[in-house]
N, C-alpha and C positions, 0 to 999 in steps of 0.2 A: 910288594903289594901288601898293604896293611889289612890284617884281619881277613884273609881271602876266603871266599865261599865258593864251593863247588856243588852244583845240584846234579842229581842223577835222575834220569827218566829211562826206563827200559821196559821190555816185555818179558823179563826174565822171571818174574814172580819172586817170591821170598823163601820158597821151600828148599832150593838148592844153594850151592856155595857161590854162585856167580856174582851176586851183588856184593857180598862180603869181601870177595877177593878184589873186586874193583876198588872198594873203600880202602882195603889194606894197602894196595899199591899207591893210592893217592896219599894216604897218611904216612906211608913209609918214606915218601919223598918230602912231604912237609907235614910234620905232626901237628903244626899249629893251625892248619886250615880247618874250616868247618865244612862238613859234608852233609847236605840236606837232600832228603828223598822227595822228589815230586810224585813219582808213581813208578811202581814196578809191575803193575797189573794191566798194562796195555795188552789187548788181545794179541796173541803171538802172530808176528809178521804184519800186523795191521799198522802200516806206516801212516795212514791218514788219521787214525785214532791217536797215535803218538804226536802227530803234528798238531792236532786239535788241543790236546791236554797241555802240551808245551806252550802253545800260543796263549793259552789262558792263565798261565802261571808265571812266565818268565819275567814279566815287567814289574812284579811286585817285590823283586829282590833289589838289594842295593846295587848301585852302579858299579861295574867292574866284576860282577858275579860271572863265574865260568859255568855255563850250562852244558853238561855232558849228556847227550841223548843217544841211545842205541836201540833202534828197532830196525833190524838189519837182516832181512831174509837173503841178501846177496853177499853175506860175509865170506870173505876169502875170494870173491870174484872180482869182476872188472870195475865195480864202483869204487870211487876214490875215498880215502879217509881225509877229512878236511877240518880246517880251523877257520871260522868266520869271525872277523872283528867288525863290530858295528859301533855306532856312536856311543853305546852305553854298556855293552856286554861282549862276552866271548861265547862262541858256540862251537862245540867239538863233537864230531860224530861222522856217520857215513853220508856221502853225497848221493842220496836216493830220494830226495824230496821231503825228508823229515822236517826240514827248516822252512818249508814253503810258507806256512801261515805266519811264522815269526817274522819273516822278511817282508811281509806286507805292512808291518808295524815299525820295523827297525831299518835304518839306513845303513847299508854296508860301507865300511871303509876299505876293507881288504879281505881277500880270501886266499888261503894257502892249501895246497895239497901236501899232506904230511909225508915227507920223504926222508927226513933226517933220523936214521935208525938209532943214533946215540940217545935219542929221547924215548925210544921204545924199550920194552923188556928185552933181555938178551935172546930169549927164545919166543918166537911168535907162532901161536896156534892159528891155523887157518879157519878155526871155528869160534875163536874168542878174541876178536880184536878189541872188544870193550875192555878187557883186562890188559891186553898186551900192547896196545897202541893208544887207545883213547884215554884210558886212565893215567898212564904215565905222562902223556902230553898235558893233560889237565893238571896234574901234580906239578910239573915243571913250570907251567904258566903261573901257578900261585907264587912262585919264587920271584916273579917279576921279569922273567926271561922274555925278550922281545919276540913277538909272534913271527917276525920275518925269518928267524933262524930255524924254524921248524920245517920249512919246505919251500916249495916253489909257488909263486903267486899265480893265480888264475883269474879269469874275468867272467866266467859263466858257471852256473850251478844247475843241477837237476831240479825241476819243479814239478809238482803234482797239479793236475787239473781238478780242483775242487768244484763240485757242482754249485751252480748259482740258481736262485729262484727264477722262474719265468712267468711272464704275464701272458695269459691266454684268454682273450675276451674279458669277462667279468671275474676272472679267477687269477689268483696268484698261487702258483704251484711250487712248493718247495719239497724238501725231503728230509728224512731223519739222517743226521750225520754222526750222532753220538748217543749212546745210552749210558747214563751214569749208574752208580751202584744202588741208587734208590729206584731204578726203573723209569726214571724221567726220560722222555724222548726229546732230545735236543735237535732242533732243526737248523737249516741254513738260512732261515728267514730272519733278518736283523731288523731292529726296531726302526731304523731310518727307512728302509725299503717298505716295510709294512705300513708305516704312516703315509708315505707317498702314494701307496696303492689305495689305502682305505679312504683317505681324505675326509674323515669324519663320518663316512657312510656306515649304516648298520652292516654287520657281516656275520657269516657263519664259518666255523673251522671244522673241516671234515678230516678225521684221522682214522683210517680203517672203518670200523663199524661205529665209531663215536662221532657225535656231532656236538659242538660246543658253541654256545652263544657268548660272545664277549670275552673279555680278559679279566683276570684277577690281578691285584697288585702284589699278592704274595700267597704262599701255600695256605696260610692261616685263614684266608677268606673263603676257602672251600669247606664244604661240609665233609665229614668223614666218608671216605670211599667215593667222593664226587670226582668226576672227570673235569679237569680244569686246563686252561691255557694261561700262560703268563710269560713275561720276558725275564729270563734268569740272569744270574750275575755276570754271565759272559756276553750279555746283550742279544742273545738269540731267543727265538720263540720256543718255548717248552710245552710239551703236553704232559700233564702229571695227574696223579690220583692222590688226593689228600690221604695220607697214612696208608698208602698202598702203592702199587706198581702199574704204571700205564703200559709198560712193556708187556706185562702178564695179562692185563685187562684187555688190551687191544690186539695182542699177539702180532705186534709190528716189529720189524727189524730195520737195521741200518739200510738206507736206500729206498725204503718205502715212502710213498708220496704223502704229503700233507697239503690239503687244498683250502684256500681261503676264498670265499665267494661273497660278492657284494650284489645288492639288488640294483637292477638297472633302473636309472632315473626315469620317472614318468614324464 
């Protein structure tokens, strides 16, 4: 594999040795590969947050990139370590639903349970499969080794049930599914579903104690400290505060509802 790239996404943070040791394992196998961090600040054990961040980043990498993702509250347990081969990428990590959103965008070619221990580290900790199983598999993949030699092929994967917006009368009800580092509240309401519901009618957006009229094209259109709504780079409706934090202003959390209401036609 020419100029191989391995990305890393974890909930490990950067304070401890965990991420560095995974990078060391990969580079020890192939010093020529590039290791790129997507994020290591997924909230601990928050598989849905990991799935969301990965799904919004993976496709911007060159074809053939190996995406190694570890948000794994069941490490050492019954969940399987897997390798997914899609039309454009490789994904390595636990079979716990972490790849659910990715696989809405990518077509699977093959999936393997990682069973071949010759591609693992000699000693496997039951608390750190990221270093001892996933990192060495990713490293060996960069050498061009065929995915089929890493384990046994399987036909099904664990998936997460991500919430979808619902229409209730004259209301479209979604919820906050992610809060970014700026305090922007990212919802599960996508532009296409929003447009189909609104159909050009005037609307109000209710988020906690906040009520917003209309949408902005970008953060720059809001006045300082103004509560605004817009569609962000991931195609989802966001609630934001210009040069502030919607999370702090509205005191909302993941799972809280966002309501879009249209007036009934006379």
